[in-house]
C-alpha positions as a Markdown table, in Angstrom:
| # | Residue | x | y | z |
|---|---|---|---|---|
| 1 | Met | -4.4 | -33.4 | -37.6 |
| 2 | Ala | -4.1 | -30.0 | -35.9 |
| 3 | Arg | -7.2 | -28.6 | -34.4 |
| 4 | Asn | -7.9 | -25.0 | -33.5 |
| 5 | Ala | -9.8 | -23.3 | -30.7 |
| 6 | Ser | -12.9 | -22.8 | -32.8 |
| 7 | Asp | -13.1 | -26.6 | -33.4 |
| 8 | Ile | -13.1 | -27.2 | -29.7 |
| 9 | Tyr | -15.7 | -24.5 | -29.2 |
| 10 | Asp | -18.0 | -26.2 | -31.8 |
| 11 | Asp | -17.4 | -29.6 | -30.1 |
| 12 | Leu | -18.4 | -28.2 | -26.7 |
| 13 | Lys | -21.6 | -26.8 | -28.1 |
| 14 | Ala | -22.4 | -30.1 | -29.8 |
| 15 | Leu | -21.7 | -32.0 | -26.5 |
| 16 | Ala | -24.0 | -29.7 | -24.6 |
| 17 | Asn | -26.7 | -30.2 | -27.2 |
| 18 | Glu | -26.3 | -34.0 | -27.1 |
| 19 | Leu | -26.5 | -34.0 | -23.3 |
| 20 | Glu | -29.6 | -31.9 | -23.4 |
| 21 | Asp | -31.2 | -34.3 | -25.9 |
| 22 | Leu | -30.4 | -37.3 | -23.9 |
| 23 | Ala | -31.8 | -35.7 | -20.7 |
| 24 | Glu | -35.0 | -34.6 | -22.5 |
| 25 | Thr | -35.6 | -38.1 | -23.7 |
| 26 | Gly | -35.0 | -39.6 | -20.3 |
| 27 | Arg | -32.0 | -41.6 | -21.4 |
| 28 | Ile | -29.7 | -40.5 | -18.6 |
| 29 | Thr | -29.7 | -42.2 | -15.2 |
| 30 | Met | -27.3 | -42.0 | -12.4 |
| 31 | Ser | -25.4 | -44.9 | -10.9 |
| 32 | Thr | -26.9 | -46.1 | -7.6 |
| 33 | Asp | -23.8 | -47.8 | -6.3 |
| 34 | Ser | -22.0 | -46.7 | -3.2 |
| 35 | Trp | -19.3 | -44.8 | -5.1 |
| 36 | Asn | -21.7 | -42.2 | -6.5 |
| 37 | Lys | -22.2 | -39.9 | -3.5 |
| 38 | Glu | -21.9 | -36.6 | -5.2 |
| 39 | Tyr | -24.5 | -36.9 | -8.0 |
| 40 | Pro | -27.4 | -39.2 | -7.0 |
| 41 | Glu | -30.0 | -37.1 | -8.8 |
| 42 | Thr | -30.0 | -37.1 | -12.6 |
| 43 | Lys | -31.6 | -33.7 | -13.1 |
| 44 | Gln | -29.2 | -32.0 | -10.7 |
| 45 | Ala | -26.2 | -33.8 | -12.3 |
| 46 | Val | -27.3 | -32.9 | -15.9 |
| 47 | Ser | -27.8 | -29.3 | -14.8 |
| 48 | Gln | -24.4 | -29.1 | -13.3 |
| 49 | Ala | -22.7 | -30.7 | -16.3 |
| 50 | Leu | -24.5 | -28.3 | -18.7 |
| 51 | Ala | -23.5 | -25.3 | -16.5 |
| 52 | Ala | -19.9 | -26.5 | -16.7 |
| 53 | Leu | -20.0 | -26.9 | -20.4 |
| 54 | Gln | -21.6 | -23.4 | -20.7 |
| 55 | Val | -18.6 | -21.9 | -18.8 |
| 56 | Ala | -16.2 | -23.7 | -21.2 |
| 57 | Ile | -18.3 | -22.6 | -24.2 |
| 58 | Asn | -18.3 | -19.0 | -23.0 |
| 59 | Ala | -14.5 | -19.0 | -22.5 |
| 60 | Thr | -13.6 | -20.7 | -25.8 |
| 61 | Cys | -15.9 | -18.4 | -27.7 |
| 62 | Trp | -13.2 | -15.7 | -27.4 |
| 63 | Met | -10.1 | -17.9 | -28.1 |
| 64 | Glu | -8.1 | -17.7 | -31.3 |
| 65 | Thr | -5.5 | -20.1 | -32.5 |
| 66 | Leu | -2.1 | -18.8 | -33.5 |
| 67 | Pro | -0.1 | -20.3 | -36.4 |
| 68 | Ser | 2.3 | -23.0 | -35.3 |
| 69 | Pro | 5.9 | -21.8 | -35.1 |
| 70 | Asp | 7.0 | -25.2 | -36.5 |
| 71 | Pro | 6.5 | -25.1 | -40.3 |
| 72 | Arg | 6.0 | -28.8 | -40.3 |
| 73 | Arg | 2.8 | -28.5 | -38.3 |
| 74 | Pro | -0.2 | -26.8 | -39.7 |
């Protein structure tokens, strides 16, 4: 199944909404093992993840998908 840029844009918006919902209900926690040195605080990690998703959302908002040059692919 071929996807287009607007599908990815919609997916990114949905992911951001899901992450916000999980955070608002307190269902996200950060790993406390010795490997997680960059994101020990949940609120900060969620904020950074949402900011990154927003950058992707803003960029994909302007993308368009060209038709495939291969007639066998939609």
